[in-house]
C-alpha positions in Angstrom: 0.0 0.0 0.0 1.3 3.4 -0.9 2.3 5.9 1.7 -0.2 8.6 2.6 0.5 12.2 1.4 1.1 13.2 5.0 3.9 10.6 5.3 5.7 12.0 2.3 5.9 15.4 3.8 8.8 16.6 6.0 9.4 20.2 6.9 8.9 21.5 3.4 7.1 24.9 3.2 7.5 25.8 -0.5 6.0 23.1 -2.7 5.5 23.0 -6.5 3.4 20.6 -8.6 3.8 19.9 -12.3 2.6 17.5 -14.9 2.8 16.5 -18.6 2.6 18.7 -21.7 -0.9 19.2 -23.3 -2.6 18.7 -19.9 -5.7 16.5 -19.9 -8.3 16.0 -17.3 -6.3 13.6 -15.1 -3.2 15.8 -15.2 -5.1 19.0 -14.3 -7.3 17.2 -11.8 -4.4 15.5 -10.0 -2.3 18.7 -9.9 -5.1 20.9 -8.6 -6.5 18.1 -6.4 -3.1 17.7 -4.6 -2.7 21.4 -4.3 -6.1 21.7 -2.6 -5.4 18.8 -0.3 -2.0 20.2 0.8 -3.6 23.5 1.6 -6.3 21.8 3.6 -3.5 20.1 5.6 -1.7 23.4 6.2 -3.1 26.7 4.8 0.3 28.4 5.5 2.1 26.3 2.8 3.1 27.8 -0.5 1.8 25.5 -3.2 2.2 26.5 -6.9 1.0 24.5 -9.9 3.0 24.8 -13.2 1.4 23.4 -16.4 1.0 24.4 -20.0 -2.2 26.2 -20.9 -5.1 23.8 -20.1 -8.6 23.5 -21.6 -10.8 26.4 -20.5 -13.6 24.0 -19.5 -11.4 22.9 -16.6 -11.9 26.3 -15.0 -14.7 24.7 -13.1 -12.0 23.4 -10.7 -10.9 25.5 -7.7 -7.4 26.9 -8.2 -7.5 26.7 -12.0 -6.8 30.5 -12.3 -3.6 30.1 -10.4 -2.0 27.6 -12.9 1.0 29.1 -14.7 4.3 28.2 -16.5 7.5 27.9 -14.4 9.8 30.9 -14.7 13.3 31.1 -13.2 12.2 34.1 -11.1 9.8 31.7 -9.3 12.8 30.6 -7.4 13.6 27.4 -5.5 11.1 24.9 -3.9 11.6 22.5 -1.0 9.6 19.8 -2.7 8.3 19.2 -6.3 5.5 16.7 -7.1 5.5 15.4 -10.6 2.1 14.0 -11.5 0.8 11.9 -14.4 4.1 12.0 -16.3 6.0 8.9 -17.3 9.3 10.6 -18.1 11.1 13.9 -17.8 10.6 14.8 -21.5 6.9 14.8 -21.0 7.1 17.9 -18.7 8.2 20.2 -21.5 9.4 23.6 -20.4 8.2 23.0 -16.9 10.9 20.4 -16.4 13.2 23.3 -15.4 11.4 23.5 -12.1 13.0 20.1 -11.2 16.4 21.8 -11.1 15.1 24.2 -8.4 13.6 21.6 -6.0 15.2 20.1 -3.0 13.2 16.8 -3.3 11.2 15.4 -6.2 8.4 12.9 -5.9 6.7 11.4 -9.0 3.2 9.9 -8.7 1.9 8.2 -11.8 -0.1 5.3 -13.2 1.3 4.9 -16.7 2.4 1.4 -17.8 5.2 2.8 -19.8 6.6 4.9 -16.9 10.4 5.4 -17.0 12.1 6.1 -13.7 13.6 9.6 -13.8 13.5 10.7 -10.1 14.6 8.8 -7.0 11.2 8.9 -5.2 8.5 7.3 -7.4 5.1 6.0 -6.6 3.7 4.2 -9.7 0.6 2.0 -9.8 -0.3 1.0 -13.4 -3.5 -0.8 -12.4 -5.0 2.5 -11.2 -7.4 4.0 -13.7 -6.0 7.5 -13.2 -3.4 9.3 -11.2 -6.4 10.9 -9.5 -7.5 7.5 -8.3 -4.0 6.8 -6.9 -4.0 10.1 -5.2 -7.4 9.4 -3.7 -5.9 6.3 -2.1 -3.0 8.3 -0.7 -5.3 10.8 1.0 -7.1 10.6 4.3 -10.7 10.5 3.0 -12.0 12.5 6.0 -9.6 15.3 5.0 -10.7 15.5 1.4 -12.6 18.7 0.9 -15.3 19.3 -1.7 -12.8 21.3 -3.8 -10.3 18.4 -3.7 -13.0 15.8 -4.5 -14.2 17.7 -7.6 -10.6 17.8 -8.9 -10.1 14.0 -8.4 -13.5 13.1 -9.8 -12.8 15.1 -13.0 -9.5 13.3 -13.5 -11.0 9.9 -13.0 -13.9 10.6 -15.2 -11.7 11.8 -18.1 -9.1 9.0 -17.9 -11.9 6.4 -17.9 -13.9 8.0 -20.7 -16.7 8.6 -18.2 -16.3 5.1 -16.8 -16.5 3.4 -20.2 -12.9 2.2 -20.7 -11.4 -1.2 -19.7 -9.3 0.5 -17.0 -12.4 0.8 -14.8 -12.3 -1.5 -11.8 -14.6 -2.0 -8.8 -12.2 0.2 -6.8 -12.5 2.9 -9.4 -16.2 3.0 -9.0 -15.9 2.9 -5.2 -13.5 5.8 -5.3 -15.8 7.8 -7.6 -18.7 7.0 -5.3 -16.8 8.2 -2.2 -16.1 11.5 -4.1 -19.7 11.9 -5.0 -20.5 11.4 -1.4 -18.5 14.6 -0.7 -21.0 16.5 -2.8 -19.2 16.6 -6.1 -21.3 18.1 -8.9 -20.7 15.0 -11.0 -23.3 15.7 -13.8 -22.0 19.2 -14.3 -18.4 18.2 -14.3 -19.0 15.4 -16.9 -21.3 17.6 -19.1 -19.2 20.8 -19.0 -15.8 19.2 -19.4 -16.3 16.0 -21.3 -19.4 16.2 -23.6 -20.0 20.0 -24.2 -18.3 21.3 -27.3 -17.9 24.7 -28.8 -19.1 25.5 -32.3 -15.4 25.5 -33.4 -14.8 22.1 -31.8 -17.8 20.7 -33.7 -16.5 22.1 -36.9 -13.1 20.5 -36.4 -14.7 17.2 -35.4 -16.9 17.2 -38.4 -14.0 17.9 -40.7 -11.9 15.2 -39.1 -14.7 12.6 -39.5 -15.3 13.5 -43.1 -11.6 13.4 -44.0 -10.9 10.1 -42.1 -9.7 7.0 -43.8 -9.7 3.3 -42.8 -6.9 0.8 -43.3 -5.9 -2.7 -42.1 -9.1 -4.1 -43.7 -11.3 -1.5 -42.0 -10.0 -2.3 -38.5 -8.1 1.0 -38.2 -9.3 4.5 -38.7 -7.1 7.6 -38.9 -7.7 11.3 -39.4 -5.3 14.3 -39.4 -5.6 18.0 -38.8 -2.8 20.0 -40.4 -1.3 23.3 -39.3 -2.9 24.9 -42.3 -6.3 23.8 -41.1 -5.6 24.9 -37.5 -4.6 28.3 -38.8 -7.7 28.5 -41.0 -10.0 27.9 -38.0 -7.7 29.9 -35.6 -7.9 26.8 -33.4 -5.8 25.8 -30.4 -4.7 22.3 -29.3 -7.6 22.1 -26.7 -10.1 22.4 -29.6 -9.1 18.9 -30.8 -10.1 17.2 -27.5 -12.4 14.2 -28.0 -11.8 13.7 -31.7 -9.9 10.4 -31.3 -12.6 9.0 -29.0 -15.3 9.8 -31.5 -13.3 8.0 -34.2 -13.1 4.9 -32.0 -16.9 4.7 -31.9 -16.9 3.7 -35.6 -18.4 0.3 -36.0 -15.9 -2.4 -36.8 -12.9 -0.3 -35.8 -10.3 -1.7 -33.4 -7.8 1.1 -33.4 -8.5 4.8 -33.8 -5.7 7.3 -34.6 -5.8 11.0 -34.5 -2.9 13.0 -35.8 -2.4 16.7 -35.2 0.4 18.7 -36.8 2.3 20.8 -34.3 5.2 21.9 -36.6 5.9 21.3 -40.2 5.8 17.4 -40.6 5.9 17.0 -36.8 2.8 15.3 -35.4 1.2 14.6 -32.0 -0.3 11.1 -32.4 -3.2 9.9 -30.2 -4.0 6.2 -30.2 -7.1 4.4 -28.9 -8.1 0.7 -29.1 -11.1 -1.3 -28.1 -10.2 -4.9 -27.4 -7.3 -6.5 -29.3 -4.4 -4.0 -29.6 -2.1 -2.7 -26.8 -1.5 0.8 -28.1 1.0 1.5 -25.4 3.4 -0.9 -27.1 2.9 1.0 -30.4 3.4 4.4 -28.8 6.5 3.2 -26.9 8.1 1.9 -30.1 8.0 5.5 -31.3 9.3 7.0 -28.1 5.9 7.7 -26.5 3.8 5.8 -23.9 0.5 5.5 -22.2 -2.0 2.9 -21.4 -3.2 -0.4 -22.8 -6.2 1.3 -24.6 -5.0 4.9 -24.8 -1.5 6.1 -25.6 0.3 8.7 -27.6 3.6 9.7 -29.2 5.3 12.3 -31.4 6.3 11.3 -35.0 7.8 13.1 -38.0 7.6 12.8 -41.8 4.7 13.0 -44.1 1.2 12.0 -43.1 1.5 8.8 -45.2 4.9 8.0 -43.7 3.4 8.2 -40.2 0.4 6.1 -41.1 2.6 3.5 -42.8 4.9 3.3 -39.8 2.0 3.0 -37.4 0.4 0.2 -39.5 3.6 -1.9 -39.4 3.4 -1.9 -35.6 -0.4 -2.4 -35.4 -1.0 -5.0 -38.0 0.8 -7.9 -36.2 -1.4 -7.4 -33.2 -4.4 -7.7 -35.5 -3.0 -11.0 -36.8 -2.2 -9.5 -40.2 
């Protein structure tokens, strides 16, 4: 059993928290949830959260407005928590805060986690880092604000409790958080299902321009930099597209590719039953979970698809 958060703390007064690039629900929820919990334990602590810009819909969470990028002038910290990140490279520019911390503790649930700090707490069987944090907290000390952060993270990393990573304990943790008064319907509707008009435009275009391969068992779509510029879209406007692609009947693997620089792509992978997409992502330097993973790839769109298919086809028995 993992140590409780209180057992991890010494005499530290200045604490920072960071997570992976392109923060998703579990990343933002775990960072803000831990911040809220630490301040509940001791309101006199300094607790700062450093993340890349996050989806505006997550502003429903307490403390969201205090998230910022790390700058050298922020100074040194006694302790840094790294959450939901499997390797140092996944921290992006915020990795620099590790150089200004007396201690570093990583808490994560990724199967492809690579040890990069001395103190690590990793439980791959947890559905989300937020579920792991729930187990490391004293339930009686979890405030409503903390509970809402943790619930959002669990809901997002389980696809609102639809994915295969959901266990009995996942549901028990979610139930305990709801018992704190969490606005579960509002959190799910506002941060998972609700889409802006721009998001719907991009989703529609991605669906129309998608192609299937591997005898119809794989579907892929790509949004180029040119398209992003045309719609004046941000990365957060692409949330949910890969999950919608996965709902296509007969599809085992869904791939969504977004161009971040010329011929540099962020690749999101999802599978239903047969394919371990974390193996595919890890082959290309990424990582993730059995049914949800990602990586960065370069080349033309067709190069990327061909290279991915070479790794996916064997798992499909092709």
